[in-house]
C-alpha positions in Angstrom: 0.0 0.0 0.0 1.3 3.5 -0.9 2.0 5.8 2.0 -0.6 8.3 0.8 -3.5 5.8 0.6 -6.3 6.3 3.1 -7.5 3.1 4.8 -10.8 3.5 6.6 -10.1 0.6 8.9 -6.7 1.8 10.1 -6.8 2.6 13.9 -4.0 5.2 13.5 -3.3 7.7 10.7 -0.2 9.6 9.9 0.2 13.4 9.9 0.2 13.3 6.1 -3.2 11.5 6.1 -4.6 13.9 8.7 -3.5 16.9 6.6 -5.3 15.2 3.6 -8.5 14.4 5.5 -8.8 17.8 7.3 -7.4 20.1 4.6 -5.4 21.9 7.4 -1.8 22.7 7.2 0.8 21.0 9.5 1.3 24.3 11.4 -2.5 24.8 11.9 -2.8 21.2 13.2 0.0 21.7 15.7 -1.5 25.1 16.8 -4.9 23.5 17.3 -3.4 20.6 19.3 -1.7 23.2 21.6 -5.1 25.0 22.0 -6.8 21.6 22.8 -9.0 22.0 19.7 -7.7 19.0 17.8 -7.1 15.3 18.7 -3.8 14.8 20.5 -0.8 13.1 18.9 0.2 9.5 19.6 4.0 9.1 19.9 5.0 6.0 18.1 8.7 6.5 18.9 11.6 7.2 16.7 10.3 10.5 15.5 7.0 8.9 14.3 3.6 10.3 15.3 0.1 9.5 14.4 -3.5 10.2 15.4 -6.2 7.9 16.6 -8.5 7.6 13.6 -11.6 7.5 15.8 -10.7 10.9 17.4 -9.8 12.4 14.1 -13.2 11.3 12.7 -14.9 12.9 15.7 -13.1 16.2 14.9 -14.0 16.0 11.2 -17.7 15.4 12.1 -17.9 18.5 14.3 -14.6 20.6 14.5 -16.3 23.5 16.3 -17.3 21.6 19.3 -14.6 19.0 19.5 -13.3 18.2 23.0 -10.2 16.0 23.3 -10.4 13.0 25.7 -9.5 13.7 29.3 
């Protein structure tokens, strides 16, 4: 599978896929994470990060009222 392919059943998605799905820039995503207005990152180690697909889908469904998990 190519790196830019979006799988709907993947539990984690890369930053590249998150950018594609949300149409936000990397800088905007990091800013919204800092403001707690975007799903938090998952540290995979070795400079790799991802997002939980379920949380990302919740944000996509209603970005204005998204609340990250406690």
